[in-house]
Structures are given as structure tokens and as C-alpha cells.
LUMKEKE-161738 format. One record per residue (C-alpha): residue number from 0; residue in three letters; chain; x, y, z. Coordinates in steps of 0.001 Angstrom, whole numbers, plus 500000, padded with zeros to 6 digits. Each point is the difference from the previous one (the first is absolute). Last residue first. Layout:
LUMKEKE-161738
NUM/ALA/A/X/Y/Z
...
//
This chain:
LUMKEKE-161738
445/ALA/A/499761/482365/511194
444/MET/A/500813/498985/503351
443/LEU/A/502563/502082/501644
442/GLY/A/498195/500889/503387
441/GLU/A/502729/498061/502217
440/ARG/A/497973/497864/502028
439/LEU/A/498222/499835/496278
438/ALA/A/503035/498204/498123
437/VAL/A/499958/497932/503371
436/LYS/A/496952/498822/499561
435/LYS/A/500394/499290/496563
434/LYS/A/503403/498088/500553
433/SER/A/497903/497627/502734
432/ARG/A/496931/499615/497822
431/LEU/A/501694/498418/497108
430/GLU/A/500046/496652/500799
429/PRO/A/496226/500117/501090
428/LYS/A/498662/500918/496352
427/ILE/A/498008/503121/500318
426/LYS/A/496411/500191/500001
425/ALA/A/497636/503310/499207
424/GLY/A/498230/501404/502728
423/PRO/A/500639/503588/499335
422/ARG/A/500443/500296/496280
421/ALA/A/501852/503148/499299
420/TYR/A/502845/500360/502162
419/ARG/A/500349/495909/501225
418/ALA/A/499209/498289/496276
417/HIS/A/501519/503266/498422
416/ALA/A/503560/499713/501680
415/ARG/A/499380/495708/499206
414/ALA/A/499273/500814/496242
413/PHE/A/503536/502046/499561
412/GLU/A/502094/497638/502461
411/GLY/A/501912/497953/496966
410/SER/A/503265/501862/500454
409/ALA/A/500089/501774/496522
408/LEU/A/496155/500872/500429
407/ALA/A/500629/501846/503240
406/GLY/A/503415/501191/499150
405/MET/A/498464/501854/496686
404/ILE/A/497261/501266/502109
403/SER/A/502320/501474/502559
402/ILE/A/502748/501093/497677
401/GLU/A/497206/501596/497919
400/GLY/A/498355/502059/503086
399/ALA/A/503424/501439/501165
398/LEU/A/500369/500861/496708
397/ILE/A/496652/502212/499691
396/THR/A/500217/501516/503147
395/ALA/A/503634/501255/499197
394/ALA/A/498370/500891/496996
393/CYS/A/497282/502006/501341
392/ILE/A/502371/501853/502622
391/GLU/A/501959/501267/496871
390/ALA/A/496732/501502/498418
389/PHE/A/498703/501396/503446
388/LYS/A/503613/501886/500054
387/ARG/A/499556/501156/496050
386/ALA/A/496673/501851/501443
385/THR/A/501424/501186/503082
384/GLY/A/500812/503989/499284
383/GLU/A/496995/501277/500364
382/GLY/A/496917/498466/502127
381/VAL/A/500028/497210/502379
380/CYS/A/502806/497646/499691
379/GLY/A/501408/498801/503730
378/LEU/A/499166/496574/499638
377/MET/A/497167/500200/502442
376/ALA/A/499131/503200/499217
375/LEU/A/498966/498216/496109
374/CYS/A/497570/498290/502322
373/GLU/A/498850/502119/502055
372/ARG/A/499078/502331/496784
371/ALA/A/498290/496706/498574
370/THR/A/497946/499478/502856
369/PRO/A/498657/503814/500325
368/LEU/A/499910/500907/495776
367/HIS/A/502154/502236/499084
366/THR/A/502143/497451/497847
365/GLY/A/497138/499108/497984
364/GLY/A/500679/502178/497032
363/GLY/A/502289/502907/500867
362/VAL/A/503541/499687/501429
361/THR/A/501796/497269/500885
360/GLY/A/500536/498201/496546
359/VAL/A/500091/496424/498127
358/ILE/A/500103/498311/496588
357/VAL/A/502992/497478/500320
356/ASN/A/500397/499370/496510
355/PRO/A/503320/498933/499069
354/LEU/A/500464/497562/502559
353/THR/A/503378/497969/500944
352/VAL/A/500116/497476/502556
351/SER/A/503451/498475/501201
350/ALA/A/501132/496969/501597
349/TYR/A/503728/498536/500942
348/LEU/A/500332/496888/501805
347/ASP/A/503173/499033/501837
346/GLY/A/502413/497891/498293
345/GLN/A/503119/501615/501136
344/GLU/A/500253/501111/496470
343/THR/A/496479/501251/499688
342/LEU/A/497089/497568/499110
341/ASP/A/497024/501141/497996
340/MET/A/496726/501693/500040
339/ASP/A/498246/502356/498072
338/THR/A/496208/501092/499567
337/LEU/A/498683/502479/497161
336/GLY/A/497561/502326/499630
335/THR/A/496365/500473/499932
334/ALA/A/497569/501083/502606
333/ALA/A/499811/503322/499299
332/GLU/A/497568/499789/497284
331/SER/A/496833/498224/501744
330/VAL/A/501259/501556/503564
329/CYS/A/498906/503206/498843
328/ALA/A/496416/499025/499998
327/ALA/A/500700/499770/503919
326/ASP/A/500453/504500/499724
325/GLN/A/501819/500277/502759
324/GLY/A/499002/500976/503691
323/CYS/A/502229/498556/501983
322/ALA/A/498533/496529/501045
321/ILE/A/497866/499344/497247
320/PHE/A/504023/500593/497638
319/MET/A/501749/497953/502710
318/ALA/A/497818/496763/499809
317/ALA/A/499310/500128/496413
316/LEU/A/504334/500876/499221
315/ALA/A/500707/497305/502142
314/ASN/A/497751/497275/498658
313/ALA/A/500409/501299/496418
312/TYR/A/503397/499211/499708
311/HIS/A/499432/496394/500665
310/GLY/A/502920/497617/498323
309/GLN/A/501611/501914/497148
308/VAL/A/500547/499421/496282
307/GLY/A/499845/503269/497917
306/ILE/A/496892/500514/497926
305/SER/A/498373/496802/500255
304/GLY/A/499995/497880/496926
303/SER/A/498779/496330/501865
302/GLN/A/502830/498425/498245
301/THR/A/502264/502646/501198
300/GLY/A/499130/500014/503857
299/GLY/A/500037/495974/500164
298/LEU/A/503828/500187/498557
297/MET/A/500636/502751/502214
296/ALA/A/498451/498139/503333
295/VAL/A/501599/496961/499251
294/HIS/A/503024/501832/500032
293/GLY/A/499464/501895/503215
292/TYR/A/499372/496733/501154
291/GLN/A/503416/498840/499681
290/ILE/A/501388/503189/501120
289/MET/A/497832/499691/503305
288/GLN/A/501571/496685/500445
287/LEU/A/503405/500456/499604
286/PRO/A/499424/502800/502249
285/THR/A/499395/497253/502659
284/VAL/A/496732/500218/501315
283/HIS/A/498419/499901/503462
282/ILE/A/499145/503900/499682
281/ILE/A/500848/500910/503543
280/LYS/A/503359/497701/500543
279/LYS/A/500758/499135/496608
278/LEU/A/500213/503755/498901
277/LEU/A/501631/500826/503012
276/ALA/A/502624/497171/499523
275/ALA/A/499968/501312/495953
274/PRO/A/501221/503406/500911
273/ILE/A/497322/502015/498351
272/VAL/A/500723/502763/497452
271/VAL/A/497500/502774/499304
270/GLU/A/498317/501961/497295
269/ALA/A/497669/503051/499015
268/ILE/A/499587/501554/496617
267/VAL/A/497085/502890/499649
266/LYS/A/498926/501296/496241
265/LYS/A/497473/502518/501226
264/GLY/A/496934/500519/497504
263/ARG/A/499914/498976/496593
262/ALA/A/503419/498503/498875
261/SER/A/500890/499134/496527
260/LEU/A/500429/496597/499896
259/PHE/A/497274/498881/502445
258/SER/A/497605/502546/499555
257/LEU/A/500392/499206/496184
256/MET/A/499593/496390/500523
255/THR/A/496805/500488/501719
254/ALA/A/497992/499540/503320
253/LYS/A/496235/502020/500060
252/LYS/A/499545/502701/502059
251/ASP/A/501514/503074/497373
250/GLY/A/502133/498205/497672
249/SER/A/500234/502796/498159
248/MET/A/498990/498733/496517
247/ASN/A/495782/500333/501058
246/GLY/A/499045/502575/497256
245/GLU/A/499707/502746/502943
244/ILE/A/499280/503518/499424
243/TYR/A/498161/498968/497125
242/TRP/A/500400/501731/496606
241/GLN/A/497442/500567/496961
240/VAL/A/500165/501378/496209
239/PRO/A/503555/500640/500467
238/LYS/A/501385/503974/499361
237/MET/A/502579/500748/497483
236/PRO/A/501560/503921/500484
235/ALA/A/500016/499144/504314
234/LYS/A/498674/502805/501878
233/GLU/A/497433/499100/501168
232/VAL/A/500588/496057/500233
231/LEU/A/503247/500341/501962
230/GLU/A/497743/502022/502591
229/ARG/A/497980/497726/500533
228/CYS/A/502920/497376/500337
227/LEU/A/501762/502250/502155
226/ALA/A/497204/500763/502495
225/ASP/A/498716/496054/500087
224/THR/A/503599/498927/500640
223/ALA/A/500305/502249/503093
222/PHE/A/496674/498804/501490
221/THR/A/500439/496634/499404
220/VAL/A/504058/500090/501418
219/MET/A/498444/501584/502901
218/ASN/A/496934/497414/500339
217/GLN/A/502445/496513/500203
216/GLY/A/502598/501962/502004
215/ALA/A/501413/497565/502759
214/ALA/A/500682/503598/501789
213/ASP/A/503717/500518/501717
212/GLY/A/501224/501680/496506
211/THR/A/498234/499420/496959
210/GLN/A/502362/499133/497408
209/TYR/A/498800/500183/496637
208/ASP/A/499609/497909/496636
207/PHE/A/497499/500721/496906
206/GLY/A/499545/497167/497869
205/LEU/A/498587/500765/496834
204/PHE/A/498020/497799/497387
203/LEU/A/499454/501270/496635
202/ASN/A/497192/498017/497973
201/ARG/A/499965/499511/496650
200/GLY/A/502048/497457/499476
199/ALA/A/501094/498812/503654
198/LEU/A/502748/502678/500628
197/ALA/A/501731/500051/503424
196/SER/A/501616/502887/501790
195/ARG/A/501782/501113/503109
194/LEU/A/499918/503201/501603
193/GLU/A/502321/500841/502857
192/LEU/A/500683/501112/503834
191/PHE/A/497083/502248/500819
190/THR/A/500335/500928/503683
189/CYS/A/496709/500226/501765
188/HIS/A/500191/501247/503956
187/GLY/A/498892/504443/499189
186/SER/A/497199/498517/497621
185/ILE/A/497571/501807/498076
184/ARG/A/502242/502840/498614
183/SER/A/502839/497743/500431
182/ILE/A/499164/497909/497012
181/ARG/A/499978/502379/497678
180/GLU/A/503427/501441/500857
179/GLN/A/501071/496419/499920
178/PHE/A/498612/499315/496824
177/THR/A/501562/502655/498005
176/ALA/A/502515/497982/498828
175/SER/A/497733/497274/498706
174/GLU/A/498769/501967/497224
173/GLN/A/502221/499189/497409
172/MET/A/499201/496516/500971
171/ALA/A/496308/500598/499580
170/PHE/A/500184/501366/496648
169/GLU/A/502085/497481/498529
168/LEU/A/497543/497442/501876
167/PHE/A/497009/501965/498135
166/ALA/A/501689/499586/496471
165/CYS/A/500854/496753/500599
164/ALA/A/496109/499200/500600
163/ASP/A/499303/501422/496984
162/PHE/A/502302/497975/498288
161/THR/A/497798/497225/501475
160/SER/A/496944/500950/498820
159/LYS/A/496442/501431/501171
158/PHE/A/501334/500543/503333
157/VAL/A/499707/497883/503381
156/PHE/A/501556/501414/503298
155/CYS/A/500698/498288/503062
154/PRO/A/501174/500573/502768
153/ALA/A/502716/498643/502405
152/ARG/A/499872/500652/503711
151/SER/A/503436/499658/502287
150/ILE/A/501753/499773/502885
149/THR/A/503895/499788/500635
148/GLU/A/502231/499034/503077
147/THR/A/503413/498764/499899
146/LEU/A/502733/498397/502071
145/CYS/A/497972/499158/502788
144/MET/A/503248/498037/502331
143/ALA/A/499237/497449/503012
142/SER/A/502664/497788/501389
141/ALA/A/498342/497606/502537
140/GLY/A/500881/499288/503693
139/GLY/A/502798/498680/501710
138/ALA/A/500076/496404/499801
137/HIS/A/497342/499833/503248
136/SER/A/497988/502975/498286
135/ILE/A/499547/497742/496613
134/VAL/A/499399/496602/502216
133/TYR/A/497217/501856/502230
132/ALA/A/498312/502713/496640
131/GLY/A/499694/496254/498457
130/ARG/A/498313/498284/503274
129/HIS/A/497779/503046/500231
128/TYR/A/499220/500204/496335
127/SER/A/498803/495964/500366
126/ALA/A/498221/500425/503189
125/VAL/A/497654/503357/498357
124/LEU/A/499201/497476/497275
123/ALA/A/498924/496766/502178
122/GLY/A/496292/500836/499884
121/GLU/A/498908/502889/497449
120/HIS/A/497650/502269/501340
119/THR/A/502466/502886/499241
118/ALA/A/501225/503674/500831
117/MET/A/503576/499975/500171
116/PRO/A/502414/502396/502171
115/VAL/A/503435/499751/500475
114/PHE/A/502035/500555/502917
113/PHE/A/503288/501647/498662
112/ASP/A/503592/500088/501119
111/GLY/A/501988/502344/498394
110/HIS/A/501130/501672/496733
109/ALA/A/497148/500348/496959
108/GLU/A/501199/503023/497806
107/ILE/A/503835/498692/498750
106/GLY/A/498495/496593/501830
105/ASN/A/501494/497424/502639
104/ILE/A/496741/498679/501272
103/ARG/A/499768/497750/502843
102/LEU/A/496308/498981/500680
101/PRO/A/498903/499638/503679
100/GLY/A/497913/498871/499239
99/ILE/A/496461/499066/498421
98/VAL/A/497066/501789/501143
97/ALA/A/496273/499503/499591
96/VAL/A/496706/501652/498446
95/PRO/A/496403/498068/500076
94/VAL/A/497903/501439/496851
93/GLN/A/496842/501824/501169
92/ALA/A/497741/501212/497426
91/PHE/A/498834/503678/500524
90/GLY/A/496624/501138/499187
89/VAL/A/497214/501028/497800
88/LEU/A/501850/502503/498012
87/ASN/A/498232/501155/496278
86/GLU/A/503608/501314/498714
85/ILE/A/503480/499941/501262
84/ASN/A/503458/501230/500503
83/HIS/A/499102/503843/499325
82/ALA/A/497158/500470/502717
81/LEU/A/501550/497572/502552
80/THR/A/500543/503038/502496
79/GLU/A/496753/500708/499862
78/PRO/A/498427/496497/500592
77/THR/A/501648/500239/503521
76/PRO/A/503122/497532/500747
75/GLN/A/499250/497434/502293
74/GLY/A/501025/499634/503607
73/ALA/A/503040/500823/501690
72/GLU/A/499750/497052/502415
71/GLY/A/499910/497300/497309
70/ALA/A/502992/498439/500704
69/LEU/A/501326/500979/496524
68/CYS/A/499047/503502/500640
67/ASP/A/501640/500080/503750
66/VAL/A/503711/497636/498239
65/THR/A/502840/503457/500978
64/ILE/A/503325/498181/499469
63/GLY/A/502289/501281/503021
62/MET/A/501519/496806/500311
61/GLN/A/497402/499914/503703
60/LYS/A/497642/500306/497792
59/LEU/A/500705/497102/497558
58/PHE/A/500568/497598/503041
57/SER/A/496687/501244/501423
56/GLN/A/497816/499469/496760
55/ARG/A/501938/496187/500050
54/GLN/A/499021/499811/503889
53/GLU/A/496523/500614/498946
52/LEU/A/499577/497870/497062
51/GLY/A/502049/496569/502509
50/THR/A/497265/501338/502841
49/THR/A/497087/500068/497241
48/THR/A/500866/496509/499293
47/HIS/A/501229/498538/496415
46/ASP/A/503735/499379/501775
45/ASN/A/502419/498690/497169
44/CYS/A/501939/503508/499431
43/LEU/A/500152/500141/504202
42/PRO/A/502469/502692/499721
41/LEU/A/501448/502501/496640
40/ARG/A/503616/499412/500253
39/GLU/A/502251/502301/501671
38/ALA/A/502204/502414/498413
37/LEU/A/502873/498815/498258
36/PRO/A/503537/500325/501514
35/GLU/A/502670/501447/497921
34/SER/A/503793/497936/500637
33/ASP/A/498384/496664/500496
32/PRO/A/496855/501251/498238
31/LEU/A/501744/500034/496481
30/ARG/A/499891/503173/497862
29/PRO/A/500195/499230/496480
28/PHE/A/501113/502354/497784
27/LEU/A/497917/502153/497880
26/ARG/A/501309/503632/501867
25/ARG/A/503566/499023/499901
24/ARG/A/499988/499322/495962
23/LEU/A/498242/503591/499869
22/GLY/A/502106/501262/502076
21/GLU/A/503043/498814/498050
20/PRO/A/498134/501312/496634
19/ASP/A/499933/503696/501258
18/SER/A/496967/501025/501821
17/GLN/A/496057/501167/499248
16/LYS/A/500736/502130/496800
15/LEU/A/501920/496928/498857
14/LEU/A/496982/497949/499674
13/ARG/A/498061/502600/498495
12/GLU/A/502847/500424/497321
11/ARG/A/500111/496116/498915
10/ILE/A/496528/499740/499706
9/ASN/A/499916/502968/497460
8/GLN/A/502695/498023/498331
7/ALA/A/498803/497146/500000
6/THR/A/496526/501919/498487
5/ARG/A/501829/501873/497288
4/GLN/A/502374/496888/499058
3/SER/A/496508/498382/499159
2/VAL/A/498445/496914/502624
1/SER/A/499894/496493/499710
0/MET/A/497219/497913/501618
//
């Protein structure tokens, strides 16, 4: 996941526009509840009655969070408003939406205590993230940084010979200085970054990298690349036999090593230090136990051939993407990364997640749909200037899930938690019930 010197310099300049280094350090610093109290927790988390649901909705409304659309009070969107989102419309699939939190985040863009919406029908998932959010928040919150953002399209041009392909590449490189001017005729939000190339025999793959503002930008870069390619083919002295707008090298909708190493989407990092006593109280493990399990997970992930090694990034991303109107298929490429855990000098747990490829947007796509907009509003991520913030919230939520699931696996509670939440009536050993009742009473069980 390396970046070029030019990209590193761009990151530095962007961050320093917001604050000096000391100001950035203070913004990322933990905020302990003793000195800065947390918002109240969601009430009656394990109450599955209508009364429990209404009290949770009432709690959110008292916090200034609107849930009218989620509660079904606003009705369904009209077919006309979905004209650019779906074809052959016949109805609506309903997925339950839950909220975890408060999750304290000390990010460059996301800074505050957040109630995070998650759409899922997988029992135990929300409880696990809720537990992770609790332990992170009581440790002072997760630091989060959105570092880079890129979206790409990779057309392929087929020639009669490799020499012809090289001649076209030379022409394309000469023309690249004019690309931004041409793109500006199509979109005021699309910025051309650079042109990459790869030759495979007589086949020339060109990687067009862009930034697309607060939109996820998949369509935006397709239109921009199509226009650039058509003009290149028209003007080039060496014509391709055939060309395709996508040569399957951009990493679109799939996990790839190219995206993992170079970033396609937003690269985001979230980290936290959890005191050993707090970890033991809430997650029921020691830092050493977490690290020992992490070692096993690294070995297992390496043998399986996974791209990166992590627990279950896809769970958080899928739940948040569906709730917040994102392209759910992008989970396939966004759910790659690295989870790291280590022991601090004080014997506490350091934990981080690094995601090189989070493709999210807060404008366009499905973000205008009523429930999606309501969920984005819950996070303060509606409209322009909020996409990086949303990416940082995604990363911090993923970190909460990694801590909780690894704790459940390290402590031996993973199966019991799923038996309790996902399999009603499953038997639990008598000697474990007292400990489990305490955890459930506190609303902390994964």
C-alpha cells in the first residue's frame, strides 16, 4: 500500500491546509469520557418488543436524529424518483436497520460521537459492533484519517503489433497534459490525476486515475474515460484494431492486489489504544490473548490466499453501504485491508485497521433515497464536503467490529454469542450462564 513521493506530498499539503501539525495531533488525540462525557447509550438494546423499538426511536429523536423514513412514517419513494436508480421496478426489499453507539471518533474529518446505522438480518452482528463501539469510546475514541482518494477506469486497446501499441502509448502520454481541459467539458467534479500503462503483447491497458469529489464516481469516470479514449483514437496516427472502455484491470467490483497495493477509492486508517483493564472488563480477554489470536489469524489468512488479513470488514461495510445508499457491490473491493494488534509499553492493546480501497460517496447514486439520506444525516454526512468524513466513520466502525470479533474468538465466546443472538433456544452450559447474564445486562455481549 505504498504511495509515490508526489502523492505523499499531496497528502501532506491537504492535511496542513486544515491545521498545523500540532493541531492535527490534538484532533487525533483520545478524549476520555471522564473529561468529555459520552452521549447516552441507546436504551433497551435487547428488547425486541414494540415498546423497545419505540423507545429507541424516541431516544434518537430526542438526540435530534430523524428516523421518520426508517420508521415507515414517510411512505415509499415514488417510481418517478427512482428513474436513474433501477429498471423494471416491482417493489421494495425491506432490510432491518439498527444503530450502534455512541462511537467516539477523533478523526481529521469525522470528529464527535456517532450513532452508526447498520442494515442487516444477521443476528449477533449489531451486538458485536455495539460492544466494540463501547470499548473504543471508553478508551477515548478511535483516531481516523482519510489519506488518499482515487477512482480509476482501465480501457484496453488491441493493435496489430506491440510496436503499434507502443506508438499509441507515446501519443497518449503526450496528450495527457490536455486531459483535464477535455474532462471539464463533461463534469465540473472530475479531476484527472495520472495515466498508467501496462503492455501485454499487442494489448495496451491504460489506467486513468481521477478524483470525483464527494461522489463515489463510478459513472463519472466512465463517461470521462470514454470521451478521452474516443478523442485519442480519432487523433492518433496509429489506430487500434479494437478498444474496450474497461479491460478488467481497474479492480472495479472485485478484490485485487493492484487496488490493495496502490489504492482505488479512499485509503483510510483507524486506530485505538485500549487499556488492559477495560479490555478485560468488556471484551473478556487480555491484550496478550488478542495478539496471540491475531498471530493465528495472520497464519490462516496467509494460507487461504486472502488479499490482506482481517476479520470481517465486509460485515460493517455491507451493513453501512445498504443503510446509507452506497453501491453494495463495491463491498467486494472495499473489504480488503490489514488489521494490526500489538502490545504497548504500558501493557495495553494497540489496534488498527488499514483500508486502501473504500469506495463511498455522499452525493449521487442511492444517497438521495429517503432512508439512505436519513441514515447519512444521522452521521452528518449529507451532501458535498462529507465523503471523507463518511469514510473515516466506516473505518472506525470496522475497527470496533475487529476488536469485538477477535475478542470473542480469543475468549471462546464466539459460538455462544451466536447461539444467544442468532439461534433462539440454543442451549448454553450452566456454568457459563452467570457470566453471560452479566454481559447481557450491561448490553455488551458480542
